[in-house]
Each structure stands twice: as structure tokens, then as C-alpha cells.
LUMLO-142871 format. One record per residue (C-alpha): x, y, z. Coordinates in steps of 0.25 Angstrom, whole numbers, plus 5000, padded with zeros to 4 digits. Example, Ala and Ser with C-alpha at 12.3 -4.5 7.8 and 13.67 -1.06 7.14 Angstrom:
{{5049, 4982, 5031}},
{{5055, 4996, 5029}},
END
This chain:
{{5000, 5000, 5000}},
{{5011, 5010, 5004}},
{{5019, 5006, 4991}},
{{5006, 5009, 4983}},
{{5004, 5023, 4989}},
{{5018, 5027, 4992}},
{{5017, 5039, 4983}},
{{5005, 5043, 4990}},
{{5012, 5043, 5003}},
{{5024, 5050, 4998}},
{{5014, 5061, 4993}},
{{5008, 5062, 5006}},
{{5021, 5063, 5013}},
{{5025, 5074, 5003}},
{{5013, 5082, 5007}},
{{5017, 5082, 5021}},
{{5031, 5086, 5018}},
{{5026, 5097, 5009}},
{{5017, 5103, 5020}},
{{5025, 5100, 5032}},
{{5030, 5114, 5032}},
{{5016, 5119, 5036}},
{{5017, 5113, 5050}},
{{5023, 5125, 5056}},
{{5014, 5135, 5050}},
{{5005, 5144, 5059}},
{{4989, 5145, 5058}},
{{4985, 5155, 5047}},
{{4972, 5161, 5042}},
{{4960, 5154, 5046}},
{{4968, 5145, 5055}},
{{4969, 5156, 5065}},
{{4953, 5157, 5067}},
{{4949, 5142, 5064}},
{{4960, 5136, 5073}},
{{4970, 5145, 5081}},
{{4959, 5154, 5087}},
{{4947, 5145, 5086}},
{{4943, 5144, 5100}},
{{4932, 5134, 5097}},
{{4942, 5124, 5094}},
{{4945, 5123, 5108}},
{{4932, 5127, 5115}},
{{4921, 5122, 5106}},
{{4926, 5113, 5095}},
{{4912, 5106, 5093}},
{{4906, 5120, 5090}},
{{4917, 5122, 5080}},
{{4915, 5109, 5073}},
{{4900, 5111, 5072}},
{{4901, 5125, 5067}},
{{4906, 5134, 5057}},
{{4921, 5133, 5053}},
{{4923, 5147, 5059}},
{{4915, 5146, 5072}},
{{4927, 5148, 5080}},
{{4929, 5162, 5075}},
{{4919, 5171, 5080}},
{{4923, 5182, 5070}},
{{4920, 5174, 5058}},
{{4906, 5172, 5054}},
{{4900, 5158, 5050}},
{{4909, 5153, 5038}},
{{4899, 5142, 5033}},
{{4911, 5132, 5034}},
{{4909, 5119, 5041}},
{{4922, 5112, 5043}},
{{4921, 5104, 5056}},
{{4931, 5093, 5051}},
{{4942, 5104, 5049}},
{{4939, 5109, 5063}},
{{4940, 5095, 5068}},
{{4954, 5093, 5062}},
{{4958, 5106, 5069}},
{{4953, 5101, 5082}},
{{4962, 5089, 5079}},
{{4974, 5097, 5077}},
{{4971, 5105, 5090}},
{{4971, 5092, 5098}},
{{4986, 5091, 5095}},
{{4991, 5106, 5095}},
{{4986, 5120, 5092}},
{{4999, 5122, 5084}},
{{4997, 5124, 5069}},
{{5006, 5113, 5065}},
{{4996, 5102, 5069}},
{{4985, 5109, 5060}},
{{4995, 5110, 5048}},
{{4999, 5095, 5050}},
{{4984, 5091, 5049}},
{{4983, 5099, 5037}},
{{4994, 5092, 5030}},
{{4988, 5078, 5034}},
{{4975, 5082, 5028}},
{{4981, 5086, 5015}},
{{4989, 5073, 5015}},
{{4976, 5065, 5018}},
{{4968, 5073, 5007}},
{{4979, 5069, 4997}},
{{4979, 5055, 5001}},
{{4964, 5054, 4999}},
{{4965, 5061, 4986}},
{{4974, 5050, 4981}},
{{4965, 5039, 4986}},
{{4954, 5045, 4979}},
{{4961, 5048, 4965}},
{{4967, 5034, 4965}},
{{4953, 5029, 4961}},
{{4954, 5036, 4947}},
{{4968, 5039, 4945}},
{{4981, 5031, 4945}},
{{4990, 5031, 4957}},
{{5000, 5041, 4950}},
{{4988, 5050, 4946}},
{{4982, 5050, 4960}},
{{4996, 5053, 4966}},
{{4998, 5065, 4956}},
{{4984, 5070, 4960}},
{{4987, 5069, 4975}},
{{5000, 5076, 4973}},
{{4993, 5088, 4966}},
{{4983, 5089, 4977}},
{{4994, 5087, 4988}},
{{5004, 5097, 4983}},
{{4997, 5108, 4975}},
{{5001, 5121, 4982}},
{{4986, 5125, 4982}},
{{4984, 5114, 4992}},
{{4994, 5120, 5002}},
{{4984, 5130, 5008}},
{{4975, 5118, 5013}},
{{4987, 5111, 5019}},
{{4994, 5123, 5025}},
{{4982, 5131, 5030}},
{{4976, 5124, 5042}},
{{4962, 5130, 5040}},
{{4961, 5124, 5025}},
{{4963, 5110, 5031}},
{{4948, 5108, 5028}},
{{4951, 5107, 5013}},
{{4961, 5095, 5015}},
{{4951, 5088, 5024}},
{{4939, 5090, 5015}},
{{4948, 5084, 5004}},
{{4952, 5072, 5011}},
{{4937, 5069, 5015}},
{{4933, 5072, 5001}},
{{4943, 5063, 4994}},
{{4940, 5052, 5004}},
{{4925, 5053, 5001}},
{{4927, 5053, 4986}},
{{4937, 5041, 4988}},
{{4926, 5033, 4995}},
{{4915, 5037, 4985}},
{{4923, 5033, 4973}},
{{4924, 5019, 4978}},
{{4916, 5008, 4970}},
{{4912, 5000, 4982}},
{{4903, 5007, 4992}},
{{4899, 5003, 5006}},
{{4892, 5009, 5019}},
{{4906, 5012, 5025}},
{{4911, 5020, 5013}},
{{4898, 5027, 5012}},
{{4899, 5032, 5026}},
{{4914, 5036, 5024}},
{{4910, 5043, 5011}},
{{4899, 5051, 5019}},
{{4910, 5054, 5030}},
{{4920, 5059, 5020}},
{{4911, 5068, 5012}},
{{4905, 5074, 5024}},
{{4919, 5076, 5030}},
{{4924, 5083, 5018}},
{{4913, 5093, 5018}},
{{4915, 5095, 5033}},
{{4929, 5098, 5030}},
{{4926, 5108, 5019}},
{{4914, 5113, 5011}},
{{4921, 5111, 4997}},
{{4918, 5096, 4997}},
{{4903, 5100, 4996}},
{{4902, 5093, 4982}},
{{4909, 5080, 4986}},
{{4897, 5072, 4983}},
{{4898, 5076, 4968}},
{{4912, 5071, 4968}},
{{4907, 5058, 4974}},
{{4897, 5057, 4962}},
{{4909, 5059, 4953}},
{{4919, 5049, 4959}},
{{4909, 5038, 4963}},
{{4911, 5025, 4955}},
{{4896, 5021, 4957}},
{{4884, 5024, 4965}},
{{4887, 5039, 4962}},
{{4873, 5044, 4966}},
{{4873, 5036, 4979}},
{{4887, 5041, 4983}},
{{4884, 5055, 4979}},
{{4872, 5055, 4988}},
{{4880, 5049, 4999}},
{{4891, 5059, 4998}},
{{4880, 5070, 4997}},
{{4874, 5065, 5010}},
{{4887, 5068, 5017}},
{{4887, 5082, 5011}},
{{4873, 5083, 5016}},
{{4876, 5079, 5030}},
{{4887, 5090, 5031}},
{{4877, 5101, 5026}},
{{4867, 5096, 5036}},
{{4877, 5097, 5047}},
{{4880, 5111, 5043}},
{{4865, 5115, 5043}},
{{4863, 5108, 5056}},
{{4875, 5116, 5062}},
{{4870, 5129, 5055}},
{{4882, 5131, 5047}},
{{4877, 5139, 5036}},
{{4883, 5143, 5023}},
{{4886, 5158, 5022}},
{{4882, 5166, 5010}},
{{4893, 5174, 5004}},
{{4892, 5189, 5004}},
{{4887, 5195, 4991}},
{{4901, 5202, 4989}},
{{4908, 5189, 4990}},
{{4899, 5183, 4979}},
{{4902, 5195, 4970}},
{{4917, 5193, 4974}},
{{4917, 5178, 4970}},
{{4910, 5180, 4957}},
{{4920, 5191, 4953}},
{{4931, 5182, 4957}},
{{4927, 5168, 4953}},
{{4936, 5168, 4941}},
{{4948, 5172, 4950}},
{{4945, 5160, 4960}},
{{4943, 5149, 4949}},
{{4954, 5154, 4940}},
{{4964, 5157, 4952}},
{{4962, 5143, 4957}},
{{4965, 5137, 4943}},
{{4977, 5146, 4943}},
{{4982, 5142, 4957}},
{{4982, 5127, 4953}},
{{4994, 5131, 4944}},
{{5000, 5143, 4951}},
{{4997, 5140, 4966}},
{{5003, 5153, 4970}},
{{5003, 5163, 4978}},
{{4998, 5156, 4990}},
{{4984, 5161, 4993}},
{{4977, 5158, 5007}},
{{4965, 5165, 5002}},
{{4961, 5173, 4990}},
{{4951, 5184, 4992}},
{{4943, 5185, 4980}},
{{4943, 5200, 4980}},
{{4958, 5200, 4978}},
{{4960, 5187, 4970}},
{{4966, 5190, 4957}},
{{4971, 5182, 4945}},
{{4985, 5184, 4939}},
{{4988, 5181, 4924}},
{{4995, 5168, 4928}},
{{4982, 5164, 4936}},
{{4974, 5166, 4923}},
{{4984, 5158, 4915}},
{{4985, 5146, 4925}},
{{4970, 5146, 4928}},
{{4968, 5144, 4913}},
{{4978, 5133, 4913}},
{{4971, 5126, 4924}},
{{4957, 5128, 4918}},
{{4961, 5122, 4904}},
{{4968, 5110, 4912}},
{{4956, 5108, 4920}},
{{4947, 5107, 4907}},
{{4957, 5098, 4901}},
{{4958, 5089, 4913}},
{{4943, 5087, 4912}},
{{4944, 5078, 4900}},
{{4948, 5067, 4909}},
{{4937, 5060, 4918}},
{{4945, 5059, 4931}},
{{4951, 5073, 4929}},
{{4937, 5078, 4927}},
{{4933, 5072, 4940}},
{{4944, 5079, 4947}},
{{4941, 5092, 4941}},
{{4926, 5091, 4945}},
{{4930, 5087, 4959}},
{{4939, 5100, 4959}},
{{4927, 5108, 4955}},
{{4918, 5102, 4965}},
{{4927, 5105, 4977}},
{{4931, 5119, 4972}},
{{4916, 5124, 4970}},
{{4913, 5124, 4985}},
{{4925, 5133, 4988}},
{{4919, 5144, 4980}},
{{4909, 5146, 4992}},
{{4919, 5150, 5002}},
{{4926, 5158, 4992}},
{{4913, 5166, 4990}},
{{4910, 5166, 5005}},
{{4924, 5172, 5009}},
{{4928, 5179, 4996}},
{{4941, 5171, 4996}},
{{4947, 5159, 4989}},
{{4959, 5150, 4993}},
{{4968, 5139, 4988}},
{{4962, 5129, 4998}},
{{4949, 5129, 4989}},
{{4958, 5121, 4979}},
{{4962, 5110, 4988}},
{{4951, 5100, 4985}},
{{4950, 5105, 4970}},
{{4964, 5101, 4969}},
{{4961, 5087, 4971}},
{{4952, 5086, 4959}},
{{4962, 5094, 4950}},
{{4973, 5085, 4955}},
{{4965, 5073, 4950}},
{{4962, 5079, 4937}},
{{4977, 5083, 4934}},
{{4983, 5069, 4939}},
{{4973, 5062, 4930}},
{{4977, 5069, 4917}},
{{4991, 5073, 4919}},
{{5001, 5061, 4921}},
{{5011, 5063, 4932}},
{{5025, 5066, 4927}},
{{5038, 5067, 4935}},
{{5040, 5081, 4932}},
{{5027, 5085, 4939}},
{{5035, 5084, 4952}},
{{5040, 5098, 4949}},
{{5026, 5103, 4950}},
{{5024, 5096, 4964}},
{{5037, 5102, 4969}},
{{5033, 5116, 4964}},
{{5020, 5114, 4972}},
{{5027, 5109, 4984}},
{{5036, 5122, 4983}},
{{5024, 5131, 4982}},
{{5018, 5124, 4995}},
{{5031, 5126, 5002}},
{{5030, 5141, 4999}},
{{5016, 5142, 5003}},
{{5017, 5135, 5017}},
{{5024, 5146, 5024}},
{{5013, 5156, 5019}},
{{5004, 5149, 5029}},
{{5012, 5151, 5042}},
{{5002, 5160, 5048}},
{{4994, 5172, 5044}},
{{5006, 5181, 5043}},
{{5013, 5172, 5033}},
{{5000, 5169, 5025}},
{{4996, 5184, 5022}},
{{5010, 5188, 5020}},
{{5011, 5178, 5009}},
{{4998, 5181, 5003}},
{{5001, 5196, 5003}},
{{5015, 5193, 4997}},
{{5010, 5183, 4986}},
{{4997, 5190, 4982}},
{{4995, 5204, 4988}},
{{4981, 5209, 4989}},
{{4973, 5218, 4997}},
{{4968, 5205, 5005}},
{{4982, 5200, 5008}},
{{4987, 5213, 5011}},
{{4976, 5216, 5022}},
{{4977, 5202, 5027}},
{{4992, 5203, 5029}},
{{4990, 5217, 5036}},
{{4981, 5210, 5046}},
{{4993, 5201, 5050}},
{{5002, 5213, 5051}},
{{4992, 5220, 5060}},
{{4990, 5208, 5069}},
{{5005, 5208, 5070}},
{{5005, 5223, 5074}},
{{5013, 5227, 5061}},
{{5004, 5239, 5059}},
{{5012, 5245, 5048}},
{{5012, 5233, 5039}},
{{4998, 5231, 5042}},
{{4994, 5245, 5038}},
{{5001, 5244, 5025}},
{{4995, 5231, 5021}},
{{4981, 5235, 5025}},
{{4982, 5248, 5017}},
{{4987, 5240, 5005}},
{{4975, 5231, 5006}},
{{4965, 5242, 5008}},
{{4971, 5250, 4996}},
{{4969, 5239, 4986}},
{{4959, 5240, 4975}},
{{4951, 5229, 4982}},
{{4954, 5231, 4997}},
{{4953, 5220, 5007}},
{{4946, 5228, 5018}},
{{4950, 5221, 5031}},
{{4957, 5225, 5044}},
{{4954, 5239, 5042}},
{{4955, 5242, 5057}},
{{4968, 5235, 5058}},
{{4973, 5244, 5047}},
{{4969, 5257, 5054}},
{{4975, 5252, 5067}},
{{4988, 5249, 5060}},
{{4988, 5263, 5054}},
{{4985, 5269, 5067}},
{{4997, 5262, 5074}},
{{5007, 5266, 5063}},
{{5002, 5280, 5059}},
{{4995, 5292, 5065}},
{{4980, 5295, 5068}},
{{4978, 5303, 5055}},
{{4983, 5292, 5046}},
{{4975, 5282, 5054}},
{{4962, 5290, 5051}},
{{4966, 5292, 5036}},
{{4969, 5277, 5035}},
{{4955, 5274, 5042}},
{{4948, 5283, 5032}},
{{4955, 5276, 5020}},
{{4951, 5262, 5024}},
{{4937, 5266, 5027}},
{{4937, 5271, 5012}},
{{4943, 5258, 5008}},
{{4931, 5250, 5014}},
{{4935, 5247, 5029}},
{{4924, 5249, 5039}},
{{4925, 5257, 5052}},
{{4928, 5247, 5063}},
{{4929, 5249, 5078}},
{{4944, 5247, 5078}},
{{4945, 5256, 5066}},
{{4936, 5267, 5073}},
{{4945, 5265, 5086}},
{{4958, 5268, 5078}},
{{4951, 5280, 5071}},
{{4946, 5286, 5084}},
{{4960, 5284, 5091}},
{{4966, 5291, 5079}},
{{4957, 5302, 5080}},
{{4959, 5304, 5095}},
{{4974, 5304, 5093}},
{{4972, 5314, 5082}},
{{4963, 5322, 5092}},
{{4951, 5322, 5083}},
{{4942, 5320, 5094}},
{{4928, 5322, 5087}},
{{4932, 5312, 5076}},
{{4936, 5302, 5087}},
{{4923, 5304, 5094}},
{{4915, 5302, 5081}},
{{4923, 5289, 5078}},
{{4920, 5284, 5092}},
{{4905, 5286, 5089}},
{{4905, 5279, 5075}},
{{4916, 5268, 5077}},
{{4911, 5253, 5079}},
{{4916, 5246, 5092}},
{{4931, 5246, 5093}},
{{4936, 5233, 5100}},
{{4950, 5239, 5102}},
{{4944, 5249, 5111}},
{{4951, 5261, 5105}},
{{4937, 5268, 5104}},
{{4936, 5267, 5119}},
{{4949, 5275, 5120}},
{{4944, 5285, 5110}},
{{4931, 5287, 5118}},
{{4938, 5288, 5131}},
{{4947, 5299, 5124}},
{{4935, 5306, 5120}},
{{4928, 5305, 5133}},
{{4941, 5310, 5140}},
{{4942, 5322, 5131}},
{{4928, 5326, 5133}},
{{4929, 5324, 5148}},
{{4918, 5313, 5148}},
{{4925, 5306, 5160}},
{{4914, 5296, 5162}},
{{4915, 5290, 5148}},
{{4930, 5290, 5149}},
{{4930, 5283, 5162}},
{{4920, 5273, 5157}},
{{4929, 5269, 5145}},
{{4941, 5269, 5154}},
{{4935, 5259, 5164}},
{{4932, 5249, 5153}},
{{4947, 5249, 5150}},
{{4955, 5237, 5155}},
{{4965, 5247, 5161}},
{{4963, 5262, 5165}},
{{4977, 5265, 5164}},
{{4979, 5259, 5150}},
{{4966, 5266, 5146}},
{{4973, 5280, 5150}},
{{4986, 5277, 5144}},
{{4979, 5273, 5130}},
{{4971, 5286, 5131}},
{{4983, 5294, 5134}},
{{4990, 5289, 5121}},
{{4977, 5291, 5113}},
{{4974, 5306, 5119}},
{{4988, 5310, 5122}},
{{4988, 5324, 5128}},
{{4973, 5324, 5128}},
{{4972, 5313, 5139}},
{{4975, 5318, 5153}},
{{4971, 5309, 5165}},
{{4971, 5321, 5174}},
{{4958, 5326, 5167}},
{{4950, 5314, 5172}},
{{4941, 5318, 5184}},
{{4946, 5307, 5192}},
{{4959, 5300, 5195}},
{{4962, 5287, 5187}},
{{4971, 5276, 5192}},
END
């Protein structure tokens, strides 16, 4: 048995060796919210498993994603350690398992060499690296494993009750891992050697069970905003053609491609055309046609989250790559020179892996490789959190100045400007970002009001204190205390001061804010 499958085992060992560099990487992007800061994983895991994927983050509304098996795998990691290496290790194993199961499935229609070729394409194409290296994208490799397992079962000639139950389990598990396997029963119909209608209905029953469970748990499907619908239809060509092009040119790395800033370069148009022509040519072969159909069926459901969030990513091509790999391996015979292609892919993967070492590395790479309003502002957030206010302010301004600005972090931009310049420039920057599309937030209003106090524009500061929303940073409380002090409204001043954690700290901050206008001796009573 080992001799028969020795090349498959070598392939799996190579997968581990290629991705072992991912083990020391930190959490990145959604990992922070779904894993690192998700308190429900420790306090109420059952609520998490039976709820929306983002139930652990109160700042995120219902996402309509129900992926309990992914969360269950995260809980399994946590039984070992909370450090990221364990999560990355399980990601690698799921990719190895999906590759192994794909080979077992394809061997039913292709030769051993063709099946190994297809498994190699699936395992080492650089577009697959996002799912392997990004912990939160593990649901794709899990869904792939269960989908391939279900198709392997339903493609057998002999049928039994045990296989029937396992088939239902695999199909439902695939859908409980990720929604992109929704059309799995259609693929069952295509691959089933006999009793197609029965096996189609049986796998459809598994899908129905999951949908019924979602309804019972009140996990509804959110309707996209009209603006996102319009954005999608305006950019659908860039989504499809861009994905075609990235099959040949999987660079730059792209954790997420916001539709508003996604653009096609001349080489993208050319490579997309090459893949389109190749796909049409591959469809002449029956088995290759089955692979192309399968790729389309698992790609179509990914358009829904693309519409919902206005973003697209490499992970959406993980499952479709299996169908495309099958088609290519069936038509293109393996040649020894093709090892150069695989070595090139492995080199690209090695270049991509360090890009996922935390949010700082990720957004720095995104901005360097494909600068846009989105990547500039996203990197600015990182600099702001690191208190590197000059770099943050410059990048925020770059993002807001773009033809299509990415309006996010407006208050952080104003705070950065306030910390590195003077009140006058802060006010000018605030007026500019409001013109660019920012909304007046409580934090922004607090910074404005403080700037006005420092600049001794008392009446404007009082007006801002009236119209500004709630400021969680409590700057507005200092402003109101300064106004009360100047007006001699001692009851109001003492009321605000008493709500502060330390009266001495309060006086010191007010002294810095008002400078010579603040004199404790003016108070009608002695303060400790």
C-alpha cells in the first residue's frame, strides 16, 4: 500500500515542508476578533457554536455566516495552547487532508499520474496559500475536505446504509464549515455512477438539514445594501477577469480586494483572456468539463459574501482550484520540465508567508505591493495604534485624498494631526475630512473642542459642545469644565470634577488645556 501511494505521501510531506514557516506567525485580520479577543470561546462556547460566526464580537452586526465546525476546531486548538503556532499547525494539516482526499476522489476517473498532478496543482498553487496561512480562512480547507469526502462516497458504485449516513454527514459537515458548498448535491448528481436521482435527493436532504438548523437558531441571511449591489454590478468584470488572471499571475498578495479600489492592469486583461480561452478548450474533454462545472458551482456562492461586504479575496478560489486542477491534469500530460512551475510557485509562497505575520506586516505588504486608498488607510490604523502619529496622519491624508477615498478612521486622523501640529491646523484638517465624506463623531468633536479651547475660541467651543455626539475619550467633559470654570459656574464645574477618577489629575489636565486662564485660587472653596 505504501509503495502504491509513496508519491502521494511524498507530496503531503512536501506540503508540510513548504508551509512549516507559517508556524511562528502571529494572528492577523479576523483572527484578532474571532480567536484572540473572542471571550465567548472561554466563557460560553456553546452559544458561539450555535450562533452567528461573529457572535463573539459585539461591535460586528450579524454576518449571516454559520460555521460551527470551524469554531469547534478553534476550541480544539485552545485545549493545547492559545499561542498561534498551534492554530497554524492545524491549518497545514487541513490543507494536507484536503489534498489527500482530492487525490482519492480523482483516482476514480484519472490515472495515478494525472491524479497526483492535479493534487500537486491544488496543493502548491500560490493562491491557496491564503487559506493555509490565514487561520480564519481554515473553513475553506475544512469544507474542501468534507466536500471531497462526500463526493468520493457518492461516486462509488455499491451503496449501503452506512455509506448513505456517512454521505449525509460529509455533505452537512462541508456546509457547516463554509457556505460555498451549497451546490454540492448538483456535483453529487454529476459524479454519481448510478441512482443519480436518489443520491441527489439524499445529499440535498443533508443541505436541507443544515438550512433547517440555521432557521431554528434564527441565523438569517442578511440582505446587502443597495450601494453594495451597485458596486458589485459595476465591478463584476474585474472580479471574474481578475480571478482568471491570478491563476497565471498570483501576485501581488491580496488578503482582501475591496471592489471600489480593485482595478485590472494590462497584464491582467491578457492573462485573463488566456485562462478563458484555455477553459473553453478544456471543456472539450468530458472529465475536464466535469472539473470546470465543479469549479463554477463552488465559485458562485462566494459572490454572495462579495456582494455583502463589497470585498473579494484569494480564498474564494481555494475550492474552485480543485476543479480546475482536475481539468488541467486530464488534458495536459505531466512533463518533467513542469517541475520548474512548481518550484516557482513554492518560491512565491515563501515570499507570501511573512506577509501574514500580524496586521502590521500584512498591511505594509498590501500597501507596498498594491497601494490604494484602502491599503493606505488600513496601514494608517496600524501606525495610529502604535502611536506613530506622523506616519498615520500622512497615510490617512493619502487615503482621503484619493479619487475614491476610503472613509474610515476619521477621528484617528484628527487625533494624529492634533498630536503633531497646532490647533489651527487641526481645525483645518477637520473641515477638510468632513468635506471628503467623514461624519462628525464624538471623538472628533472632542478633539475639535479642545483645539478651540487651546486657541481661545470660547464661543465656538461652546457651540461644538452642544452639537457633538457623545465622546468616549471624555475630552468633551474637560471642555465643558473649562467653559464652566471661565463662566464661574462652580456647581457645574464641581459636578464634572467629582465624576473624574482623580481630582488632582483633572486639575492638571485642565491646567494644560487652559494654561494661564486656569487658576485654582479663583475657586470659591479649597480643593485637596
